[in-house]
MIDO-597489 format. One record per residue: x, y, z of N, C-alpha, C, O in turn. Coordinates in steps of 0.02 Angstrom, whole numbers, plus 50000, padded with zeros to 5 digits. Layout:
BEGIN
XYZXYZXYZXYZ/...
***
This chain:
BEGIN
500424994050000500005000050000500445006350000500915006750039/500295011149956500685017249952500415022549999499865021850026/500805027850009500575033350052499955036550023499505038450061/499905037249956499305040149926498695035849939498155038349951/498785029149936498225024649949497965025550020497355025750031/498415026050069498205026350138497865033050153497465033350200/498005038250115497685044750126496965044950101496585049250121/496775040350057496115040750026495685034550037495075035050040/495985028650044495605022550048495445020550119495605024150166/495135014650127495015011950194495665011050232496175009150203/495645012250297496245011650338496235004850372495795003550412/496715000550357496734994050389496934994550462497234999550483/496774989450500497014988950569497664985050569497654979050554/498234988150584498864984550580498914978950631498594979150683/499304973950614499454968650663499984970950712500044968150767/500364976050694500884978750738500564981850800500004984450797/500924981550855500694984650918500764992250914501294994650896/500234995950929500295003250927500715005850985500775002351036/501005011750979501375014651035500895016451092500315017951080/501155016351152500765018351211500845025851219501345028251246/500345029551196500365036851196500135039451264499615037351290/500515044051293500355046951357499895053051350499385053551385/500065057551305499705063951302499935067851241500455066451213/499535072751222499785077751175500315081751212500235083451270/500865083351177501435086351212501635093151184501765097751223/501655093851118501805100351090501575100651017501445095550986/501535106650992501385107850921501925112350893502135117150926/502155110850833502615115250797502225118750742501935115450698/502205125350745501855129150694502335133850658502815136350688/502195135050595502585139750555502215146350555501605146650543/502575151750569502295158450570502675162750521503265161450506/502355167850495502675171950444503035178150472503435181250437/502895179850534503235185550567503365183550639502915184050681/503975181450653504135178750719504055184050774503835182350829/504215190250759504155195550810503425196650829503265197350888/502985196850780502265197850795501985191850832501575192650877/502215185850814501975179950849502225179750921501875177650966/502845182150932503115182451000502695187251042502535185751100/502515192851014502095197651050501435194351071501205195251127/501135190451026500495187251041500565181951095500205182051145/501035177251086501065171451130501425172851196501275169751246/501905177551196502285179051256502015185251291501845184951350/501985190851256501795197051288501055197151307500875199751360/500625194351265499905194451278499685188351318499365188951370/499845182351293499615176251326500055173951383499835170051425/500675176151385501095174751442501425167951443501635165651496/501475164551386501845158251384502585159551400502845164951386/502905154651428503595155351452504075153551397504005148351365/504575157851385505095156451335505615151851366505955153751414/505695145851337506225141351358506875143151323507405143551356/506845144251258507425146751221507165149651155506605148351134/507595153751124507405156751060508025158951023508555160151052/507955159250956508455162250913508105165850857507495167050861/508465167750805508155171850753507665167850710507285170850671/507655161250717507215157050675506655153650712506175151450681/506705153050778506215149150815506175151450888506655154050916/505585150450917505465151850987505135145651017504655142950990/505415143351074505155137451109504795139851172505085143251215/504155138051178503725140651231503435134851272503325129351246/503295136351336502975131351378502475134751425502495140751435/502025130651452501545133051501501845132651571502385129751580/501505135451620501805136351686501905129851724502375129351764/501495124751713501565118551751501955113251712502015107551735/502225114951654502575110151613503295109251635503615114051656/503545102951631504255101651648504645099451587505255099151590/504315097751531504695096251471504865102751435504585108051451/505315102351388505635108251359505135113351331505255119351337/504595111051300504135115751269503465112451254503415106251251/502955116551247502295114351223502125117351155501645115151122/502515122251133502385125551069503045127951040503455131051074/503135126550976503705129250939503445133850885503025131850845/503685139950885503535144750831504145144950786504695146650808/504045143350723504605143250676504465148050618503935147750587/504945152350604504875157050548504855153350482505255148750470/504385155250439504345152050374503915156050326503625161050345/503865153750264503515157750213502755156850213502405161250189/502505151250241501795149750239501575147750309501875143350340/501045150950334500785149150400500465142250396500015141050357/500705137650438500465130750436500715127050498501095129850538/500495120850505500695116650561501185111350536501035107750488/501755110850569502275105950549502235099550589502465094350564/501955099550650501925093450689501415093950745501375098850781/501015088550751500595087150810500985081850848501035076150826/501265083550905501745079250938501475076251002501175079651044/501585069651010501355065851068501945062651104502405060151072/501925062751170502425059151209502185052051220501595050851233/502645047251215502485040151226502805037851291503225041351320/502605031851315502775029751382503515027751390503805028951443/503815024651339504495022051345504875023551281504575025051230/505545023251282505925023951221505735018751168505755020251108/505555012751190505365007451143504725009051106504615006451052/504305013351135503685015151101503815019451039503385019650994/504385022651035504565026150973504675021050918504475022150860/505005015550935505095010050886504415007350864504315005950805/503965006450913503305003850896502925008550850502585006350804/502985015050862502645019950819502905019450748502515019550700/503565019050741503855018650674503615012350638503425012650579/503615006650672503405000350641502665000450625502454997950573/502265003450669501535003750659501365007550596500965005150555/501665013350587501505017450528501805014650464501535015550410/502375011450470502655008150411502195002650387502105001750326/501894998850433501424993650413500804996650380500524993750334/500605002550404500035005950373500195008450303499735009850264/500825008950286501025011550222501145019050222501195022150169/501185021950282501295029150288502035030850281502465026750297/502175036750258502855039150256503095040850326502725044050364/503695038750344503975040050410504675042950402505015041850352/504885046850454505565049350457505785049150530505415051350574/506375046450543506635045550611507275049650620507705049550576/507325053250676507945056850692508125055350764507745056750810/508705052450774508915050550841509045056650885508975056250947/509225062350855509345068350893508755073150891508815078850913/508185070950866507575074950867507525079850809508015081550776/506915082050798506775086850744506815094050769506905098650729/506755094950835506775101650865507205101350927507345095950952/507415107150952507815107451013507405104651072506795105351075/507765101451118507445099151179507105092451175506875089851226/507055089551115506735083051105507235078351073507585080251026/507285072251100507755067351074507455062951020507065065350978/507625056751021507425051850970506675052350956506265051551000/506505053650893505815054850874505675051950805506125051350764/505045050150794504825048250728504255052850708503785053850747/504295055450648503745059350619503445055350561503805051950525/502785055950554502435052250502501925056850469501695061750499/501765055350407501155058050377500625052750388500645047350358/500145054150432499685048950454499135047750402499115051350352/498695042850412498195041150361497705046750345497365046450294/497655051750389497215057450376497585063250343497275068350326/498245062550334498645067850304498965072550353499265077550332/498925071050418499205075450469499925073450485500105067550483/500345078450501501035076950523501055075350597501035079850639/501085068950614501105066750684501835065250703502235063250661/501985066450767502645064850793502565061050859502105062350897/503035056350872503045052550933503755052650962504235051350926/503815054051027504465054551059504405052451132503865052651160/504965050551160505005049451233505535053951263505405057551312/506145053751236506705057451264506595064951259506415067551206/506705068351315506565075551318507015078851370507215075851419/507185085051357507555089151406507075091851458506545094651440/507245091051521506835093751575507025101051588507605102951582/506525104951606506625111951625506255113151691505895108851715/506335119151719506015120651782505255120951774504995124451731/504915117251816504185117851820504025123851864504265124251920/503635128451838503525134851871502885135051913502635140451928/502635129151931501995128951967502015132752034501505135252057/502605133152064502665136552129502945143652123503045147052173/503065145852061503355152552051502795157752045502675160551992/502465158952103501915163652102502145170852090501745175252075/502795171952098503055178452080503045179652005503085185351982/502985174151966502965174751893502255174051865502115176351810/501825170751903501135169751880500795176451867500845181051908/500435176951811499985182451800499265180051808499155173951812/498785184551810498085182551820497795178551762497265175551769/498135178551704497885174651647498335168751631498355166551574/498705166151680499225161151667498945154951633498435152151653/499295152851580499135146551546499555141151578500165141451577/499225136151607499585131351650499745124751616500225121451635/499355122651566499485116251533499275116651460498825120451441/499605112651418499345111151352498785106151361498895100951393/498195107451334497635102851345497505098251285497455092251294/497435101151225497245096851169497375100251102497515106251098/497315096151049497295098350980496585097350953496185093750983/496435100650898495805099350862495975099250787496265104050762/495785093850753495965092650684495335092650640494825089850660/495375095750582494825095750534494955090450482495485090250450/494465086050472494535080550424493865079550389493345080350420/493875077850324493245077150288492845070850306492245070650292/493155065850335492815059550350492945057750423493435054450439/492505060050467492605059050539492585051650559493005049550597/492105047650534492105040650554492755037050534492995032850572/493025038550476493665035650455494215037450503494615033250524/494245043950522494745046250569494645043350638495135041850673/494025042550659493875039850725494125032650730494435030750780/493995028550679494225021650680494985021350685495265017450724/495325025450644496055025550645496325027250714496785024050738/496045032450745496305034550810496125029550865496515028550912/495545026250860495385021050908495855015050901496055012150951/496025013250839496515007950828497185009850859497555005550882/497345016350858497975018750885497975018850961498495019850992/497385017950992497345017651064496965023351097496895023451158/496705028051058496295033351086495595030751104495365025951073/495275033851152494595032151172494135038151159494315043851175/493555036851132493065042151119492705043951184492475039451220/492655050351198492275052651257491605055751237491115054751272/491595059551182490975062751159490975062951083491495062851051/490375063351055490315064450983489675068150966489245069051009/489615070250904489025073750879488765069850819489145068550772/488125068050820487825064350765487135067150749486845070850789/486875065350690486175066950674485755060550674486005055050687/485115061350658484665055550661484815050350608484585044650613/485195052250557485395047450504486055044050520486295039950481/486355045750577486985042650596487595045950568488155043450575/487515051750534488095055450510488465058350570488165061650613/489115057150574489525059650629489865066050606490205066250555/489775071350646490045077850629490685079450666491085083550643/490785076350724491385077650764491455072250816490975068950835/492075071150840492215066350893492795068850935493265071950909/492755067451000493275069451048493605063251075493265058551097/494275063051073494645056951089495215058551138495525063751133/495335053851184495815055251237496335049751243496225044051223/496915051651272497395047051301497475048551376497425043951417/497605054751395497595056451466496875056451490496405055751450/496775057151556496115056051585495685062351587495395064151638/495655065851529495225071651521494775070251461494765064651436/494395075251439493935074151384494295072651319494075068451280/494865075951306495215074351244495935076751243496125081551276/496325073051204496985075251182496955077951111497345082251092/496475075351073496335078151007495605077150992495275072951022/495345081050946494655080350923494665080550847495105083450816/494155077450819494055077550746493435081550732492885079850754/493515086950694492955091050672492855089850597493325090150558/492235088550577492085087250507492125093550465491795098450479/492525093250413492595098950368493135097650317493405092150314/493285102650276493805101850225494485101150260494665105250302/494855095950242495475094750276495945090250236495775088050181/496535088950264496745089850333496945097050348497325100250311/496685099650404496875106250429496855106150505496545101850536/497205110850535497215111550608496685116650628496715122450608/496195114450668495675119050691495935123450747495895129550743/496205120350800496495124350854496945120250898496935114150898/497365123850936497745121150991497465124451054497285130351053/497415120551109497095123051169497555122651229497885117551241/497575128151268497935128451330497435129351388496935132851380/497585126351445497155126751504497365132351551497955133951558/496865135251582496965139451641496655135851701496345130651694/496755138751761496465135551820495725136951827495335132451846/495515143051813494825145151828494545149651774494915152151731/493885150751776493555155151727493825162251730493885165551678/493975164551790494195171551795494855172751759494985178451739/495265167551752495885168351713495735169951641496085173951609/495225166751613495015168051544494715174951538494845178451489/494315176951587494015183651585494555189051587494485194251555/495095187751625495645192551626495955193251557496105198851536/496045187751522496325188151454495885192451410496145196351370/495235191651415494775195951376494865203251394494905207551350/494895204651459494995211651481495665214351456495705220151435/496185210251457496845212451434496825214051360497095219151338/496505209651321496445211051249496065217451236496245221351191/495545218751275495175224951267495605231051284495595236051248/495975230551339496405236151359496935237651308497135243351299/497185232451274497705233251223497415235151154497775235651105/496755236051152496395237451089496515231751038496605232950978/496525225651064496615219751022496035214951028496105208951017/495445217551046494865213051055494645210050989494255205250989/494875212650932494715209550868495035202650861494855198850816/495515200950905495815194350904495335189150933495435183150923/494825191250970494335186650998493855184550942493495188650913/493855178050927493415175450875492745173250905492225174250875/492775170150963492175167050991492255166451066492785164451091/491715168051103491715167351175491865173951209491895179251176/491955173751276491975167751317491285164451325490775167651317/491295157951339490675154251346490795147551378491355145851397/490255143751383490285136951411490085132051357489545132551327/490515127151344490345121851297489845117051329489855115951389/489395114151286489035108251307489505102351303489625098951354/489765100951243490285095951235490885097851280491135103451276/491095093351322491655094051368491485097851432491845097451481/490935101751432490725105651490491225111151508491175114151561/491705112551464492245117151481492055124451466491645125851422/492355128951504492305136151491492845137751440493405135251445/492695141951390493145142751333493195149951310492785154251325/493725151051271493835157151232494235155251171494735151651177/494035157651112494425156551051494705163151026494335168051019/495365163251014495685169150987496135166950929496295161050922/496335171650888496765170050830497405173950834497415179850853/497955170550815498615173850816498705177950752498265178050710/499275181450744499365185750686499315182250619499175185550568/499435175650617499375171850554498705168550546498585165050496/498245169450594497605166250591497575159350623497045156250622/498125156950652498105150750690497635151750750497695156750786/497185147050760496685147750813496935144550878497195139050877/496845148250933497045145850999496425145951044496055150951047/496315140451078495775140251128496085140751197496585137551212/495775144751241495935144951311495365141351346494785142851333/495515136551390495055131251408495115129651481495675129451508/494555128351516494595126151585493965122451606493435123351576/494035118251657493465115051692493105109751651492495109751649/493475105251619493135099351592493125094051647493165095751706/493065087651630492945082651682493385076451672493685075451620/493405072251725493805066151727493485060751684492875059851685/493905057051647493645051851602494025045251608493975041051563/494405044251661494895038851664494635031951678495005027151669/494015031251701493765024551715493685020451650493525023351598/493795013851652493745009851591493045009751562492965008551502/492535010851603491845010851578491555017951573490955018851577/491995022851566491755029651557491275030051498491465028151442/490655032451509490165032251454490295037651402490505043251418/490155035951340490215040751285489585045151285489025042651291/489685051651277489125056351272489025058051199489475060351165/488415056751174488255058351104487765064151103487235064051135/487935069251064487535075351058487175075350991487445073150940/486565077850992486175078850931486425085050895486475090450925/486585084350831486835090050793486335095850791486525101550779/485685094350803485185099650803485145103450868484755108250874/485525101450917485525104750982486085109850985486675107950990/485905116250982486445121250981486785122151048487265125951053/486565118751100486925118951163487545114551163487955114951209/487625110451112488225106151109488845110451102489355108851134/488825115651062489405119951052489435125751102489975128051120/488855128151123488835133451174488245132051220487665132351199/488385130651283487875128651331487355134051341486785132551359/487535140251330487065145751338486655147051275486215151351275/486805143451222486425144151161486645149851116486285151751070/487235152651129487475158051087487685155451018487915149751013/487605159450966487785157150899488535155950891488945159250923/488695151250849489395149950831489545153750767489195152950717/490045157950769490205162150711490395157650652490735152550663/490195159250590490345154950533491095153550524491275148050501/491535158250541492245157150531492495151150571492975147850551/492175149850628492385144250670492295137650633492675132850645/491805137250588491685131250549492095131050485492235125650459/492285136750458492575136850391493325138150390493655135950342/493605141550439494305143450437494735138950481494545137250537/495315137050455495775132750492496465133350459496525136050405/496975130650493497665131350470497855125450426497655119750438/498255126850375498545121550334499015117250375499275119450427/499125111150353499635106850383500135104850330499995104950270/500745103150353501295101750307501445094350303501305090550349/501725092250246501985085550241502695085450269502935090450294/503025079750265503685079150296504235082950259504785083750284/504075085350198504545089550161504405096950172504765101150145/503905098550213503745105450226503275108550176503205114750175/502935104550135502465107150086501755106650113501585101750147/501325111550098500625111150121500265105050092500315103650032/499905101550135499505095950112498885098550073498585103450093/498705095250017498095097249982497495096350028497465091750069/497015100950021496405100750062495855097150023495685099149967/495575091950054495045087950023494375090350049494295091450110/493885091250005493225093550024492845088250063492895082350046/492475090250113492015085750147491395084750104491105089550079/491195078550094490605077050052489985075850095489425076950070/490055073750158489475073150202489215080050219489555085050209/488605080250244488305086650266488755089950318489045086650360/488815096550314489235100150361488825102250422488225103350417/489165102750478488835105050539488585112150532488065113950558/488975116350496488765123250486488105123550448487675127650464/488015119350396487405119450356486795117650399486245119950386/486905113450449486355111350493486155116950540485565117850555/486645120850564486515125450619486445132750599486165136650637/486685134650541486655141650520486105142250467486175139650412/485575145750485485005146450440484975153150407485475156750405/484395154850380484315161150343484415167150388484625172450365/484285166350453484365171950500485075172150529485225176050574/485515167850503486195167650528486315162250579486865159550584/485795160650618485855155250667485165153050687484715157250693/485075146750696484415144050714484475139450774484955135750781/483965139850817483915135050872483525129150845482915129250845/483885124050823483585118850782483405112450819483195107650787/483485112350885483315106250921482575104850915482175109550920/482395098650905481695096750897481305098150960481575097351015/480665100150953480255102051011480165096351060480105097551121/480155090151036480025084451080480665081651110480635076451143/481225084851100481855082551128481945085551197482025091651205/481925081351248482015083751316482745085251329482915090251361/483175080851305483885081751313484215081251244484055076851205/484675085851231485015085851167485595081051163485935080651112/485725077551218486265072751218486055066651256485575066851294/486405061251246486255054951281486895051351297487415052451265/486865047151348487435043051365487405036751325486905033051326/487945035351287487955029351246488315023751282488515024451340/488385018251248488745012651274489495014051275489745017651232/489835011351323490555012151327490875008751267490715003051250/491335012351234491675009551176492305005851198492665003051156/
***
């Protein structure tokens, strides 16, 4: 099977053992103006600089002990170069390489890592067209959890999750479940069309999510705060700096994940979510929550409209040569088409629906 075949056809379940993935660990993004991006991520959002040079900035959140959670790299096209996951042991890097080779995906291995602070790693173009990376070896840095002299009122404390846009969510869901992810929540309609799915490795709602749309593209990267007031401070700060136009959506409360959220965009249009207060999912029989696509509380618990850009705009992703991946159109019905009507937004939940979501069987 060729790499082109795996990007378009059915995804087989490999006989190889998948790597034991611990969590989403960092994202590498390409930005077109490093100075402007530094102002956004460091001066406004307060991420901690681990190291930097004229070509790249390595950033981490306050409770992180590995070298970075985000790499900003200067380049000609704004895009995502890697969705990176930490695995449990050095041998799991070997397992990741073997797993994707059996799938027919392109892989690249570097014993000294692709970026500073990360050791032996394998990067792959996965069956959905995304650049995934798996690593164990990492440089430790100071965890700043006790450095209250450095904490600001809007401190970002952890990397929480990624969100990926793909035209075929069920196909992506099967692939990620085969890889060892567990589904916590999804969105479906009465015909069984799946519009989105949330999948985890750590014991929260998700390490990544699949949003149905034209892809492969990166919808957002999300960082956690401790409380709602930390997010409100960020909104106030953006207003004081006359940068409130960076706020795309929120603040608000999600139905899916139950989290309090804010979506903002960086100078290149990369979307960042600030996120807090989701729930524990670590039990083996944790029930899957399925939401009706006609229930607008799934995206905003208060029933506020979702701006169209949230459904249509996302970041390009790169192949292993650094070229943008072609974007494939979604052929199934789009979530935006269901929820955005002639008046711009419709409360479309059926009158006889008491609850817009249900607890499904454990997967």
